[in-house]
N, CA, C, O and CB atoms as a CASP TS submission, in Angstrom:
PFRMAT TS
TARGET T0000
AUTHOR 0000-0000-0000
METHOD Language model
MODEL 1
PARENT N/A
ATOM      1  N   MET     1       0.846  -1.499  -0.028  1.00  0.00           N
ATOM      2  CA  MET     1       0.031  -0.072   0.152  1.00  0.00           C
ATOM      3  C   MET     1       0.984   1.196   0.159  1.00  0.00           C
ATOM      4  O   MET     1       1.989   1.237   0.869  1.00  0.00           O
ATOM      5  CB  MET     1      -0.820  -0.050   1.646  1.00  0.00           C
ATOM      6  N   THR     2       0.548   2.359  -0.791  1.00  0.00           N
ATOM      7  CA  THR     2       0.907   3.717  -0.793  1.00  0.00           C
ATOM      8  C   THR     2       0.884   4.626   0.408  1.00  0.00           C
ATOM      9  O   THR     2      -0.178   4.847   0.989  1.00  0.00           O
ATOM     10  CB  THR     2       0.173   4.247  -1.652  1.00  0.00           C
ATOM     11  N   ALA     3       1.990   5.144   0.786  1.00  0.00           N
ATOM     12  CA  ALA     3       1.456   5.900   2.073  1.00  0.00           C
ATOM     13  C   ALA     3       0.899   7.480   1.538  1.00  0.00           C
ATOM     14  O   ALA     3       1.315   8.249   0.671  1.00  0.00           O
ATOM     15  CB  ALA     3       2.875   6.059   3.339  1.00  0.00           C
ATOM     16  N   LEU     4      -0.427   7.548   2.664  1.00  0.00           N
ATOM     17  CA  LEU     4      -1.139   8.847   1.743  1.00  0.00           C
ATOM     18  C   LEU     4      -0.378  10.118   2.551  1.00  0.00           C
ATOM     19  O   LEU     4      -0.880  11.188   2.207  1.00  0.00           O
ATOM     20  CB  LEU     4      -3.249   8.972   1.885  1.00  0.00           C
ATOM     21  N   ILE     5       0.372  10.223   3.234  1.00  0.00           N
ATOM     22  CA  ILE     5       0.708  11.101   3.721  1.00  0.00           C
ATOM     23  C   ILE     5       2.699  10.888   4.156  1.00  0.00           C
ATOM     24  O   ILE     5       3.050   9.965   4.892  1.00  0.00           O
ATOM     25  CB  ILE     5      -0.461  11.237   4.822  1.00  0.00           C
ATOM     26  N   LEU     6       3.545  11.703   3.667  1.00  0.00           N
ATOM     27  CA  LEU     6       4.618  11.217   3.509  1.00  0.00           C
ATOM     28  C   LEU     6       5.624  12.324   4.418  1.00  0.00           C
ATOM     29  O   LEU     6       5.465  13.511   4.132  1.00  0.00           O
ATOM     30  CB  LEU     6       4.840  11.003   1.951  1.00  0.00           C
ATOM     31  N   ASN     7       6.421  12.065   5.258  1.00  0.00           N
ATOM     32  CA  ASN     7       7.846  13.070   5.604  1.00  0.00           C
ATOM     33  C   ASN     7       8.328  13.781   4.427  1.00  0.00           C
ATOM     34  O   ASN     7       8.277  13.518   3.226  1.00  0.00           O
ATOM     35  CB  ASN     7       9.227  12.182   6.129  1.00  0.00           C
ATOM     36  N   TRP     8       8.855  14.844   5.159  1.00  0.00           N
ATOM     37  CA  TRP     8      10.056  15.819   4.146  1.00  0.00           C
ATOM     38  C   TRP     8      10.764  14.932   3.031  1.00  0.00           C
ATOM     39  O   TRP     8      10.666  14.976   1.805  1.00  0.00           O
ATOM     40  CB  TRP     8      11.511  16.489   5.197  1.00  0.00           C
ATOM     41  N   ARG     9      11.718  13.884   4.106  1.00  0.00           N
ATOM     42  CA  ARG     9      12.761  12.632   3.031  1.00  0.00           C
ATOM     43  C   ARG     9      11.583  12.258   2.361  1.00  0.00           C
ATOM     44  O   ARG     9      11.605  12.849   1.281  1.00  0.00           O
ATOM     45  CB  ARG     9      13.736  10.977   3.869  1.00  0.00           C
ATOM     46  N   GLN    10      10.244  11.361   2.487  1.00  0.00           N
ATOM     47  CA  GLN    10      10.012  10.220   1.447  1.00  0.00           C
ATOM     48  C   GLN    10       9.204  11.342   0.507  1.00  0.00           C
ATOM     49  O   GLN    10       9.097  11.044  -0.682  1.00  0.00           O
ATOM     50  CB  GLN    10       9.012   8.603   2.054  1.00  0.00           C
ATOM     51  N   ALA    11       8.680  12.496   0.909  1.00  0.00           N
ATOM     52  CA  ALA    11       8.146  13.287  -0.536  1.00  0.00           C
ATOM     53  C   ALA    11       9.279  13.777  -1.045  1.00  0.00           C
ATOM     54  O   ALA    11       9.070  13.672  -2.253  1.00  0.00           O
ATOM     55  CB  ALA    11       7.052  14.583  -0.408  1.00  0.00           C
ATOM     56  N   TYR    12      10.336  14.243  -0.918  1.00  0.00           N
ATOM     57  CA  TYR    12      11.765  14.464  -1.757  1.00  0.00           C
ATOM     58  C   TYR    12      12.102  13.534  -2.523  1.00  0.00           C
ATOM     59  O   TYR    12      12.335  13.865  -3.685  1.00  0.00           O
ATOM     60  CB  TYR    12      12.949  14.619  -1.003  1.00  0.00           C
ATOM     61  N   GLU    13      12.219  12.320  -2.214  1.00  0.00           N
ATOM     62  CA  GLU    13      12.274  11.173  -2.773  1.00  0.00           C
ATOM     63  C   GLU    13      10.984  10.814  -4.036  1.00  0.00           C
ATOM     64  O   GLU    13      11.110  10.540  -5.230  1.00  0.00           O
ATOM     65  CB  GLU    13      12.275  10.255  -1.533  1.00  0.00           C
ATOM     66  N   ALA    14       9.861  10.943  -3.248  1.00  0.00           N
ATOM     67  CA  ALA    14       8.636  10.651  -4.203  1.00  0.00           C
ATOM     68  C   ALA    14       8.566  11.882  -5.561  1.00  0.00           C
ATOM     69  O   ALA    14       7.936  11.595  -6.579  1.00  0.00           O
ATOM     70  CB  ALA    14       7.061  10.751  -3.120  1.00  0.00           C
ATOM     71  N   GLY    15       9.136  12.969  -5.457  1.00  0.00           N
ATOM     72  CA  GLY    15       9.358  13.804  -6.494  1.00  0.00           C
ATOM     73  C   GLY    15       7.915  14.988  -6.521  1.00  0.00           C
ATOM     74  O   GLY    15       7.243  15.182  -5.508  1.00  0.00           O
ATOM     75  N   VAL    16       7.683  15.558  -7.614  1.00  0.00           N
ATOM     76  CA  VAL    16       6.648  16.788  -7.596  1.00  0.00           C
ATOM     77  C   VAL    16       5.529  16.111  -8.007  1.00  0.00           C
ATOM     78  O   VAL    16       4.498  16.256  -7.350  1.00  0.00           O
ATOM     79  CB  VAL    16       6.953  18.111  -8.575  1.00  0.00           C
ATOM     80  N   LEU    17       5.538  15.236  -9.189  1.00  0.00           N
ATOM     81  CA  LEU    17       4.335  14.693  -9.400  1.00  0.00           C
ATOM     82  C   LEU    17       3.822  13.620  -8.437  1.00  0.00           C
ATOM     83  O   LEU    17       2.834  13.075  -8.929  1.00  0.00           O
ATOM     84  CB  LEU    17       4.367  14.227 -10.630  1.00  0.00           C
ATOM     85  N   THR    18       4.088  13.217  -7.458  1.00  0.00           N
ATOM     86  CA  THR    18       3.464  12.778  -6.469  1.00  0.00           C
ATOM     87  C   THR    18       3.013  13.627  -5.119  1.00  0.00           C
ATOM     88  O   THR    18       1.972  13.413  -4.496  1.00  0.00           O
ATOM     89  CB  THR    18       4.189  11.839  -6.213  1.00  0.00           C
ATOM     90  N   CYS    19       4.239  14.872  -4.713  1.00  0.00           N
ATOM     91  CA  CYS    19       3.833  15.715  -4.367  1.00  0.00           C
ATOM     92  C   CYS    19       2.816  17.019  -4.607  1.00  0.00           C
ATOM     93  O   CYS    19       2.220  17.828  -3.897  1.00  0.00           O
ATOM     94  CB  CYS    19       4.533  15.750  -4.233  1.00  0.00           C
ATOM     95  N   GLY    20       2.958  16.764  -5.900  1.00  0.00           N
ATOM     96  CA  GLY    20       2.882  18.711  -5.623  1.00  0.00           C
ATOM     97  C   GLY    20       3.930  19.490  -5.804  1.00  0.00           C
ATOM     98  O   GLY    20       5.018  19.003  -5.499  1.00  0.00           O
ATOM     99  N   GLY    21       3.907  20.470  -6.180  1.00  0.00           N
ATOM    100  CA  GLY    21       5.053  21.572  -5.934  1.00  0.00           C
ATOM    101  C   GLY    21       4.928  22.327  -4.918  1.00  0.00           C
ATOM    102  O   GLY    21       5.977  22.954  -5.070  1.00  0.00           O
ATOM    103  N   LYS    22       4.496  22.740  -4.049  1.00  0.00           N
ATOM    104  CA  LYS    22       4.732  23.338  -2.528  1.00  0.00           C
ATOM    105  C   LYS    22       5.237  21.949  -1.705  1.00  0.00           C
ATOM    106  O   LYS    22       6.275  22.034  -1.049  1.00  0.00           O
ATOM    107  CB  LYS    22       3.075  24.095  -1.741  1.00  0.00           C
ATOM    108  N   GLY    23       4.483  20.643  -1.744  1.00  0.00           N
ATOM    109  CA  GLY    23       5.478  19.696  -0.770  1.00  0.00           C
ATOM    110  C   GLY    23       6.603  19.297  -1.458  1.00  0.00           C
ATOM    111  O   GLY    23       7.540  18.899  -0.766  1.00  0.00           O
ATOM    112  N   TYR    24       6.758  19.309  -2.864  1.00  0.00           N
ATOM    113  CA  TYR    24       7.842  19.198  -2.960  1.00  0.00           C
ATOM    114  C   TYR    24       9.309  20.115  -2.504  1.00  0.00           C
ATOM    115  O   TYR    24      10.321  19.863  -1.849  1.00  0.00           O
ATOM    116  CB  TYR    24       7.644  19.007  -3.935  1.00  0.00           C
ATOM    117  N   HIS    25       8.864  21.097  -3.127  1.00  0.00           N
ATOM    118  CA  HIS    25       9.933  21.951  -2.670  1.00  0.00           C
ATOM    119  C   HIS    25      10.148  22.208  -1.296  1.00  0.00           C
ATOM    120  O   HIS    25      11.241  22.427  -0.775  1.00  0.00           O
ATOM    121  CB  HIS    25       9.809  23.096  -3.207  1.00  0.00           C
ATOM    122  N   LEU    26       9.003  22.168  -0.717  1.00  0.00           N
ATOM    123  CA  LEU    26       9.389  22.316   0.990  1.00  0.00           C
ATOM    124  C   LEU    26      10.013  20.945   1.680  1.00  0.00           C
ATOM    125  O   LEU    26      10.414  20.872   2.842  1.00  0.00           O
ATOM    126  CB  LEU    26       7.848  22.676   1.948  1.00  0.00           C
ATOM    127  N   ALA    27      10.006  20.054   0.867  1.00  0.00           N
ATOM    128  CA  ALA    27      10.971  18.688   0.591  1.00  0.00           C
ATOM    129  C   ALA    27      12.091  19.050   0.886  1.00  0.00           C
ATOM    130  O   ALA    27      12.698  18.936   1.951  1.00  0.00           O
ATOM    131  CB  ALA    27      11.088  18.062  -0.820  1.00  0.00           C
ATOM    132  N   LYS    28      12.555  19.757  -0.616  1.00  0.00           N
ATOM    133  CA  LYS    28      13.729  19.845  -1.510  1.00  0.00           C
ATOM    134  C   LYS    28      14.940  20.683  -0.548  1.00  0.00           C
ATOM    135  O   LYS    28      16.150  20.494  -0.425  1.00  0.00           O
ATOM    136  CB  LYS    28      13.255  20.732  -3.049  1.00  0.00           C
ATOM    137  N   LEU    29      13.636  22.069   0.286  1.00  0.00           N
ATOM    138  CA  LEU    29      14.176  22.802   1.271  1.00  0.00           C
ATOM    139  C   LEU    29      15.127  22.242   2.533  1.00  0.00           C
ATOM    140  O   LEU    29      16.277  22.571   2.823  1.00  0.00           O
ATOM    141  CB  LEU    29      13.108  23.372   1.730  1.00  0.00           C
ATOM    142  N   HIS    30      14.306  21.356   3.125  1.00  0.00           N
ATOM    143  CA  HIS    30      14.559  20.348   4.054  1.00  0.00           C
ATOM    144  C   HIS    30      15.694  19.881   4.046  1.00  0.00           C
ATOM    145  O   HIS    30      16.629  20.202   4.779  1.00  0.00           O
ATOM    146  CB  HIS    30      13.831  19.412   3.988  1.00  0.00           C
ATOM    147  N   ARG    31      15.668  18.869   2.975  1.00  0.00           N
ATOM    148  CA  ARG    31      16.954  18.123   2.395  1.00  0.00           C
ATOM    149  C   ARG    31      18.292  19.340   2.581  1.00  0.00           C
ATOM    150  O   ARG    31      19.070  19.455   3.529  1.00  0.00           O
ATOM    151  CB  ARG    31      16.630  17.633   0.471  1.00  0.00           C
ATOM    152  N   TYR    32      18.231  19.935   1.652  1.00  0.00           N
ATOM    153  CA  TYR    32      19.400  20.828   1.951  1.00  0.00           C
ATOM    154  C   TYR    32      20.023  21.870   2.961  1.00  0.00           C
ATOM    155  O   TYR    32      21.011  22.603   2.918  1.00  0.00           O
ATOM    156  CB  TYR    32      19.383  21.353   1.188  1.00  0.00           C
ATOM    157  N   GLY    33      18.620  21.529   4.270  1.00  0.00           N
ATOM    158  CA  GLY    33      19.244  22.386   6.042  1.00  0.00           C
ATOM    159  C   GLY    33      18.351  23.423   6.001  1.00  0.00           C
ATOM    160  O   GLY    33      18.031  23.713   7.153  1.00  0.00           O
ATOM    161  N   PHE    34      17.554  24.428   4.810  1.00  0.00           N
ATOM    162  CA  PHE    34      16.967  24.999   5.637  1.00  0.00           C
ATOM    163  C   PHE    34      15.884  25.077   6.691  1.00  0.00           C
ATOM    164  O   PHE    34      15.415  24.022   7.117  1.00  0.00           O
ATOM    165  CB  PHE    34      16.906  25.442   5.205  1.00  0.00           C
ATOM    166  N   PRO    35      15.580  25.891   7.008  1.00  0.00           N
ATOM    167  CA  PRO    35      14.350  25.954   8.511  1.00  0.00           C
ATOM    168  C   PRO    35      13.121  25.524   8.091  1.00  0.00           C
ATOM    169  O   PRO    35      12.234  26.374   8.033  1.00  0.00           O
ATOM    170  CB  PRO    35      13.954  27.600   9.239  1.00  0.00           C
ATOM    171  N   VAL    36      12.825  24.199   7.730  1.00  0.00           N
ATOM    172  CA  VAL    36      11.439  24.204   7.237  1.00  0.00           C
ATOM    173  C   VAL    36      10.404  23.394   8.858  1.00  0.00           C
ATOM    174  O   VAL    36      10.772  22.303   9.293  1.00  0.00           O
ATOM    175  CB  VAL    36      11.439  23.037   5.423  1.00  0.00           C
ATOM    176  N   PRO    37       9.406  24.016   9.396  1.00  0.00           N
ATOM    177  CA  PRO    37       8.982  23.463  10.026  1.00  0.00           C
ATOM    178  C   PRO    37       8.305  21.807  10.255  1.00  0.00           C
ATOM    179  O   PRO    37       7.828  21.248   9.267  1.00  0.00           O
ATOM    180  CB  PRO    37       8.574  24.236  10.069  1.00  0.00           C
ATOM    181  N   ASP    38       8.308  21.307  11.211  1.00  0.00           N
ATOM    182  CA  ASP    38       7.916  19.764  11.182  1.00  0.00           C
ATOM    183  C   ASP    38       6.492  19.654  10.437  1.00  0.00           C
ATOM    184  O   ASP    38       5.460  20.220  10.801  1.00  0.00           O
ATOM    185  CB  ASP    38       7.795  19.092  12.825  1.00  0.00           C
ATOM    186  N   GLY    39       6.658  18.741   9.228  1.00  0.00           N
ATOM    187  CA  GLY    39       5.329  18.385   8.371  1.00  0.00           C
ATOM    188  C   GLY    39       5.437  17.405   7.726  1.00  0.00           C
ATOM    189  O   GLY    39       6.328  16.559   7.663  1.00  0.00           O
ATOM    190  N   GLY    40       4.192  17.557   7.064  1.00  0.00           N
ATOM    191  CA  GLY    40       4.281  16.484   5.640  1.00  0.00           C
ATOM    192  C   GLY    40       3.304  16.952   4.344  1.00  0.00           C
ATOM    193  O   GLY    40       2.713  17.944   3.917  1.00  0.00           O
ATOM    194  N   VAL    41       3.548  15.567   4.029  1.00  0.00           N
ATOM    195  CA  VAL    41       2.647  15.869   2.395  1.00  0.00           C
ATOM    196  C   VAL    41       1.569  15.340   2.374  1.00  0.00           C
ATOM    197  O   VAL    41       1.791  14.144   2.566  1.00  0.00           O
ATOM    198  CB  VAL    41       3.225  15.313   1.011  1.00  0.00           C
ATOM    199  N   VAL    42       0.213  15.548   2.221  1.00  0.00           N
ATOM    200  CA  VAL    42      -0.691  14.667   1.628  1.00  0.00           C
ATOM    201  C   VAL    42      -0.504  14.429   0.172  1.00  0.00           C
ATOM    202  O   VAL    42      -0.338  15.402  -0.562  1.00  0.00           O
ATOM    203  CB  VAL    42      -1.971  15.128   1.855  1.00  0.00           C
ATOM    204  N   VAL    43      -0.517  13.013  -0.396  1.00  0.00           N
ATOM    205  CA  VAL    43       0.205  13.076  -1.802  1.00  0.00           C
ATOM    206  C   VAL    43      -1.167  13.639  -2.464  1.00  0.00           C
ATOM    207  O   VAL    43      -2.281  13.739  -1.951  1.00  0.00           O
ATOM    208  CB  VAL    43       0.920  11.404  -2.531  1.00  0.00           C
ATOM    209  N   ALA    44      -0.666  14.016  -3.934  1.00  0.00           N
ATOM    210  CA  ALA    44      -1.294  14.869  -5.006  1.00  0.00           C
ATOM    211  C   ALA    44      -2.589  13.913  -5.254  1.00  0.00           C
ATOM    212  O   ALA    44      -3.741  14.341  -5.316  1.00  0.00           O
ATOM    213  CB  ALA    44      -0.230  15.151  -6.473  1.00  0.00           C
ATOM    214  N   ASP    45      -2.355  13.077  -5.335  1.00  0.00           N
ATOM    215  CA  ASP    45      -3.759  11.978  -6.187  1.00  0.00           C
ATOM    216  C   ASP    45      -4.724  11.694  -4.998  1.00  0.00           C
ATOM    217  O   ASP    45      -5.893  11.547  -5.355  1.00  0.00           O
ATOM    218  CB  ASP    45      -3.133  10.055  -6.927  1.00  0.00           C
ATOM    219  N   ILE    46      -4.462  11.574  -3.511  1.00  0.00           N
ATOM    220  CA  ILE    46      -5.183  11.655  -2.916  1.00  0.00           C
ATOM    221  C   ILE    46      -6.134  13.016  -2.447  1.00  0.00           C
ATOM    222  O   ILE    46      -7.312  12.876  -2.117  1.00  0.00           O
ATOM    223  CB  ILE    46      -4.628  11.097  -2.305  1.00  0.00           C
ATOM    224  N   TYR    47      -5.550  14.139  -2.466  1.00  0.00           N
ATOM    225  CA  TYR    47      -5.846  15.576  -2.690  1.00  0.00           C
ATOM    226  C   TYR    47      -6.900  15.833  -3.546  1.00  0.00           C
ATOM    227  O   TYR    47      -8.002  16.319  -3.292  1.00  0.00           O
ATOM    228  CB  TYR    47      -4.762  16.263  -3.193  1.00  0.00           C
ATOM    229  N   ARG    48      -6.260  15.309  -4.974  1.00  0.00           N
ATOM    230  CA  ARG    48      -7.439  15.095  -5.874  1.00  0.00           C
ATOM    231  C   ARG    48      -8.826  14.668  -5.809  1.00  0.00           C
ATOM    232  O   ARG    48      -9.905  15.199  -6.072  1.00  0.00           O
ATOM    233  CB  ARG    48      -7.127  14.431  -6.540  1.00  0.00           C
ATOM    234  N   GLN    49      -8.343  13.222  -5.252  1.00  0.00           N
ATOM    235  CA  GLN    49      -9.619  12.441  -5.151  1.00  0.00           C
ATOM    236  C   GLN    49     -10.663  13.877  -3.874  1.00  0.00           C
ATOM    237  O   GLN    49     -11.825  14.257  -4.016  1.00  0.00           O
ATOM    238  CB  GLN    49      -9.113  10.332  -4.240  1.00  0.00           C
ATOM    239  N   LEU    50     -10.215  14.065  -3.390  1.00  0.00           N
ATOM    240  CA  LEU    50     -10.697  13.933  -1.830  1.00  0.00           C
ATOM    241  C   LEU    50     -11.660  15.703  -1.973  1.00  0.00           C
ATOM    242  O   LEU    50     -12.620  16.143  -1.342  1.00  0.00           O
ATOM    243  CB  LEU    50      -8.852  13.817  -0.295  1.00  0.00           C
ATOM    244  N   ILE    51     -10.681  16.390  -3.282  1.00  0.00           N
ATOM    245  CA  ILE    51     -11.400  17.650  -3.518  1.00  0.00           C
ATOM    246  C   ILE    51     -12.493  17.765  -4.604  1.00  0.00           C
ATOM    247  O   ILE    51     -13.034  18.844  -4.848  1.00  0.00           O
ATOM    248  CB  ILE    51     -10.436  18.607  -3.818  1.00  0.00           C
ATOM    249  N   HIS    52     -12.850  16.432  -5.354  1.00  0.00           N
ATOM    250  CA  HIS    52     -13.445  16.323  -5.875  1.00  0.00           C
ATOM    251  C   HIS    52     -15.279  15.474  -5.380  1.00  0.00           C
ATOM    252  O   HIS    52     -16.349  15.390  -5.984  1.00  0.00           O
ATOM    253  CB  HIS    52     -12.502  15.993  -6.617  1.00  0.00           C
ATOM    254  N   ALA    53     -14.723  14.941  -3.818  1.00  0.00           N
ATOM    255  CA  ALA    53     -15.765  14.290  -3.522  1.00  0.00           C
ATOM    256  C   ALA    53     -16.972  15.179  -3.102  1.00  0.00           C
ATOM    257  O   ALA    53     -16.869  16.275  -2.550  1.00  0.00           O
ATOM    258  CB  ALA    53     -15.391  13.392  -2.582  1.00  0.00           C
ATOM    259  N   PRO    54     -18.350  14.435  -3.505  1.00  0.00           N
ATOM    260  CA  PRO    54     -19.496  14.792  -2.904  1.00  0.00           C
ATOM    261  C   PRO    54     -19.349  16.080  -1.923  1.00  0.00           C
ATOM    262  O   PRO    54     -19.664  17.267  -2.017  1.00  0.00           O
ATOM    263  CB  PRO    54     -19.979  13.591  -2.203  1.00  0.00           C
ATOM    264  N   ALA    55     -18.934  15.549  -1.271  1.00  0.00           N
ATOM    265  CA  ALA    55     -19.189  16.415   0.697  1.00  0.00           C
ATOM    266  C   ALA    55     -18.623  18.008   0.493  1.00  0.00           C
ATOM    267  O   ALA    55     -19.056  19.089   0.893  1.00  0.00           O
ATOM    268  CB  ALA    55     -17.711  15.428   2.449  1.00  0.00           C
ATOM    269  N   LEU    56     -17.372  17.597  -0.376  1.00  0.00           N
ATOM    270  CA  LEU    56     -16.541  18.980  -0.250  1.00  0.00           C
ATOM    271  C   LEU    56     -16.923  19.484  -1.544  1.00  0.00           C
ATOM    272  O   LEU    56     -16.376  20.561  -1.776  1.00  0.00           O
ATOM    273  CB  LEU    56     -14.783  18.894  -0.031  1.00  0.00           C
ATOM    274  N   ALA    57     -17.870  18.967  -2.704  1.00  0.00           N
ATOM    275  CA  ALA    57     -18.357  20.082  -3.722  1.00  0.00           C
ATOM    276  C   ALA    57     -18.830  21.204  -3.395  1.00  0.00           C
ATOM    277  O   ALA    57     -18.476  22.382  -3.451  1.00  0.00           O
ATOM    278  CB  ALA    57     -19.257  19.735  -4.466  1.00  0.00           C
ATOM    279  N   GLY    58     -19.938  20.458  -2.945  1.00  0.00           N
ATOM    280  CA  GLY    58     -20.746  21.928  -1.984  1.00  0.00           C
ATOM    281  C   GLY    58     -19.825  23.307  -1.482  1.00  0.00           C
ATOM    282  O   GLY    58     -19.798  24.479  -1.856  1.00  0.00           O
ATOM    283  N   SER    59     -18.951  22.366  -0.232  1.00  0.00           N
ATOM    284  CA  SER    59     -18.396  23.727   0.194  1.00  0.00           C
ATOM    285  C   SER    59     -17.177  24.500  -0.553  1.00  0.00           C
ATOM    286  O   SER    59     -16.690  25.555  -0.149  1.00  0.00           O
ATOM    287  CB  SER    59     -17.957  23.539   1.556  1.00  0.00           C
ATOM    288  N   LEU    60     -16.776  23.801  -1.696  1.00  0.00           N
ATOM    289  CA  LEU    60     -16.265  24.641  -2.636  1.00  0.00           C
ATOM    290  C   LEU    60     -16.747  25.563  -3.547  1.00  0.00           C
ATOM    291  O   LEU    60     -16.060  26.492  -3.970  1.00  0.00           O
ATOM    292  CB  LEU    60     -15.773  24.084  -3.188  1.00  0.00           C
ATOM    293  N   GLU    61     -17.901  25.354  -3.872  1.00  0.00           N
ATOM    294  CA  GLU    61     -18.641  26.040  -4.235  1.00  0.00           C
ATOM    295  C   GLU    61     -18.859  27.730  -3.753  1.00  0.00           C
ATOM    296  O   GLU    61     -18.587  28.807  -4.283  1.00  0.00           O
ATOM    297  CB  GLU    61     -19.492  25.263  -4.061  1.00  0.00           C
ATOM    298  N   THR    62     -19.582  27.257  -2.292  1.00  0.00           N
ATOM    299  CA  THR    62     -19.767  28.253  -1.570  1.00  0.00           C
ATOM    300  C   THR    62     -18.655  29.051  -1.031  1.00  0.00           C
ATOM    301  O   THR    62     -19.026  30.220  -0.924  1.00  0.00           O
ATOM    302  CB  THR    62     -20.449  27.861  -0.719  1.00  0.00           C
ATOM    303  N   ILE    63     -17.449  28.886  -0.654  1.00  0.00           N
ATOM    304  CA  ILE    63     -15.913  29.310  -0.975  1.00  0.00           C
ATOM    305  C   ILE    63     -15.713  30.290  -1.797  1.00  0.00           C
ATOM    306  O   ILE    63     -15.350  31.453  -1.621  1.00  0.00           O
ATOM    307  CB  ILE    63     -15.130  28.323  -1.540  1.00  0.00           C
ATOM    308  N   SER    64     -16.150  29.339  -3.249  1.00  0.00           N
ATOM    309  CA  SER    64     -15.773  30.397  -4.275  1.00  0.00           C
ATOM    310  C   SER    64     -16.235  31.601  -4.569  1.00  0.00           C
ATOM    311  O   SER    64     -15.674  32.452  -5.259  1.00  0.00           O
ATOM    312  CB  SER    64     -15.847  30.008  -5.247  1.00  0.00           C
ATOM    313  N   THR    65     -17.554  31.684  -3.891  1.00  0.00           N
ATOM    314  CA  THR    65     -18.140  32.772  -4.398  1.00  0.00           C
ATOM    315  C   THR    65     -17.865  33.591  -3.325  1.00  0.00           C
ATOM    316  O   THR    65     -18.834  34.343  -3.223  1.00  0.00           O
ATOM    317  CB  THR    65     -19.544  32.662  -4.812  1.00  0.00           C
ATOM    318  N   TRP    66     -16.717  33.945  -2.116  1.00  0.00           N
ATOM    319  CA  TRP    66     -16.609  34.806  -1.202  1.00  0.00           C
ATOM    320  C   TRP    66     -15.219  35.103  -2.016  1.00  0.00           C
ATOM    321  O   TRP    66     -14.621  35.654  -1.092  1.00  0.00           O
ATOM    322  CB  TRP    66     -16.732  34.343   0.436  1.00  0.00           C
ATOM    323  N   CYS    67     -14.516  35.116  -2.841  1.00  0.00           N
ATOM    324  CA  CYS    67     -13.412  35.438  -3.433  1.00  0.00           C
ATOM    325  C   CYS    67     -13.818  36.577  -4.600  1.00  0.00           C
ATOM    326  O   CYS    67     -12.945  37.061  -5.320  1.00  0.00           O
ATOM    327  CB  CYS    67     -12.740  34.114  -3.947  1.00  0.00           C
TER
END
C-alpha cells in the first residue's frame, strides 16, 4: 500500500508529480538544511480525490463565491 502522507524525506524521494509543487519544494528545502517546520505532504492523488468528493464540492462552490 502506498502511503497517503509522506514526511519530508519521503516527499523529496517521491518527487513533484506525487507531492505537488509546494510539498516537493518544502521537502527539497528541508533536504538541503533550510529551516522548514515539522510537517508532511498529503500525496497529490489523494488531494485530487478528496477535492472532488461530493461532500466537499458544495463547500468549494460556497467558498468560491467569497472571492
